N, C-alpha and C positions, 0 to 999 in steps of 0.2 A: 503492499498500499503507500506508504512513504509521506512526507509531506507534501499537497500539492506545488507544481512549480513556481508560483507566483509568490510561496510562501519560503522558497530556499533562500537563504542567506551563504552565498558560496562562496564569496571572495574574502582569502587568506588576510588580507590588510586589513578589511573591516573587521572581521573578526578579533584580530589582534587588538584593533582601537577601542572594540567594546569591551574586552577584557580587559584592556590595561586603565579607560577613563569611565568606563559605565559605572551605574549604581547596581549593589548588589546586593543581594539578600541570600540566606542561606537557611537549610533545614536538613530533617532527615534524609530527605529523598535525593538532594543537590543542590547545587548552589546556580543562581540565576543573574546575568547580567545584562543590563536594558540600555541604551540608547533609543534617542528620536530618531526614526530612521528619515530617509531623504523626501520619500512618496509617502502615499495614504494608506499603503498596505504593510500589515505586520511580516516580517517575516522571522526566521530562526535559523539557527545551526543547535542541533543536538548532537555532545559530546559522550561520550562513554568510553573511556580508557582501558586497557588491559587490568587497569587493577580493580575494578569494579567486579572481575571475572570471567569467564571462559565465554565463546564467542556468542552461545545460547543465552548464557546470564546477560549479557550486553546486548543483543537483538530483543530479547523479552522487554527489559527494559526502556529501550527504544522505541519500540513498538507502543506501549502501553504510555509512555507521554506524548507521543503522537496523536495518539486515541483522545487524549486527555485535552491536549492542546485544541485540538481540530474541534472540540467540543464546546471550547471557552471562545472559538473564534468570532460567534455573534455578538458576545459582548466587548469584545477588545475595541478600544476608540484609537481612532487616529492612526497615524504608523510609527511602528516601534522596531528595533532589531534587538532581537533576543539572542542570548548564548547559553543555554542550559548545561552545564554540567554534572552529569545523573552520577547517584551514586547505587549499589546493588538492592536495596532496599524497594529501590522504583519496580524491580518486577516480582518483587513479593508481598506488599502490601494491598489490601483490599482497593478494588478499582477506584471507588468514588473518594476513599481516602486518598488515594493519589490525585486526586482530579481538587478535593479542597486542597490539600497543600502544594499546589503547585497555582491555583488561585492564591492562596497565601503570602507565596515567593511572591507575585506579579504585585501583589497590594501592598508589600512591604517596600517593593522598587520602587513604586507610585508610580505605576501603570495605570490609568484609569479606565474602570473596567464598569458596562453599563448592568442597571439592575436586572437581576433574570427573570425571563417570562413569568408570567404568574403562573403558579402551580408546579413548577419546575426547582431543581434547587445545583 
């Protein structure tokens, strides 16, 4: 599946810039670095190093974070560039807890989120 092409943040220099100068928030699932983007689209890069675990663990964590991030897409406002550095917990915790933790990281990094639609959390 993966992130949609319009969401991909592939420029190495931009990723380094976000890691060096972006606002950072961290938690049990990983750390999130953010900077305002040039356009109106949010772009993201998900980083799962070998320290997280073997390929199965890294890919499971990456897929789950992608799904959680795409679920939050309608609530993201404005164009932001995000770099998420994941930990092994991404593949182990309950999906709703993962999504809530990711939302908390976004709020801590001061990324504006719209209110959830009525009846959904």
